[in-house]
N, C-alpha and C positions, 0 to 999 in steps of 0.2 A: 583602564590601565592599572597594572599592579606593579608597585615598585619591588625591587629585589630585596629590600630591607638592609642592604649593606652600605648605605650612604650614597652620596651623589656619584662616586666613581663607578659604581656598578650600573648606573643608568636605569632606564625604565623598560620593562618587558611587557608586551601585550598579555592580557589575561588569557589563560588557556581554558577553553570551555571544556568542562568535564562531562563525560558521558553519564547519563543517569544510571542508577544501579540496575534497572531492568534491562537496558541494552547490553550491559556486561554479563547478564545472566544467559544470554544466548551465544551459541558458538559462532554464528554467522550474522553479525549485526548489519552488514551491508545488504545481505539477502533479505533480512527483515525490513529494511528501508525500502527495498524494491516491492515487497509485498504490500507495505503500507501505501506506497504510491499507486499500485494497481487497484487496491481497494478504494482509495480516495477517488480515483477516476470512475470506478463503478458506482460510487455513491453520489456522484455529482451530475445531475441531468443537464444543467446549463453547460458544464464543461463538455459533455458528450455532444451536445448540439453544436457548440462552437468549434470544437477541435475535430471530433470524429466525423461529423456530418458536413459542416461548412468548411472544414480545413483551414480555419483561422488559427494559425500556430502562434505561440507567444514570442518566438524569435526564429531567426533564420537557422536552418539546420535541424530544427525540432520536428519530430514526427511522432504521432501516436495514433493508435486505433484500437478497437476492441480486441482484435487478434493478438496484438502485442500483450495486452493485459491478461488475456486468457492464457497465453504461453507462459507468462510470468508465474501465474498461480498454479497451473496444472503441470507444466513441464520444467521450466527453469528452476523454480523454487520448490515445487512439488508440495505445496501446502494443501492442495486439493487434488484428488477427492478425499484423501484420508489425512486430515490435519494431525492426527495422533502421532504420526511418524516424525513430525517436526517439532514436537515439544522439546525444548532445551537447545535445539539447533537454530530455529527461526521463531518459534512461538514460545510463550512463557507459561501460560496457565490454562486451566480448564475453561475459563470464561472465553478466552480467545478460541480455544478448540471448539467449543459449542457454537460460537458465532460463525466460525468458518464452516463448520459442518452444515449449519442452516443455509449459508450462502451457497454451498455446493448443492444442497437439496433443491434450491430454486433455479440455480444456473445450469446444472447438468442437463435437465430435461430440455431446456432451450437449445443447448449445444447439440444434443442428440437430434432434436426436431429440425433445427434451422441450419445446421452444418456450416457450410462456407457461404452462407447468405451475407449480403452486405450489412454493414453496421446499421444502416437505416431500417432494415427489416427487424433486427434485434430490438432496437430502441423503440420501434413502432409496435412491437408485439404487446398484446394486452398483459402478458405475464411479466413484462419488464419492470413494472412497478414493484413487484415482489423482490426483484433483484436489487433495485435501488434501496429498498427498505432493509434487506438483509445485509447489503454492503455497508449501509450506515451503522447498523448494529455492530458489525465486525470492526468497522473503523473506530467506533466508540470504545469497544473492548480493547483493541490494540493500543489506542492512544492513552487509555486509562492506565494500562500497565507499562506504558512507555514514558511515564512521567519524567520529563526533563531529559529524555534520551535524544538520540540523533533525530533531527527533523528531516523529513524527506524533501527532495527538491520539488520544484513545481510539479504539480500533478503530471 
């Protein structure tokens, strides 16, 4: 709690959490949070098993699958396949750009080859390990530049 500094008559106000400077550098911070959430899901094999495959959701009304995460990255937020278009609006720097370009290089061929296959087919594909690795690198790049920024909701 932070006091207002004017004495007891002004009372106590809750501290206001400030956005980190990097989140203020993008035009669409909520879109960035959605991208972070999608990448976090792509980077977490245990989450994929529990939520995408076993349908064990963290709370009632929650739903998630690979299709939603792909739409976030390629359609809704359009950071893939060409992350350069999103510098300044969703992405911050070249580290993020490079990491997302690498994620696209390993993910796009799977999307082309497997199409509308179930999540289990994607996660079971021998190439999925490269997606996990690239997503972890992208997540690290984005959280490094997101120092102190908006934290995303549960994956």
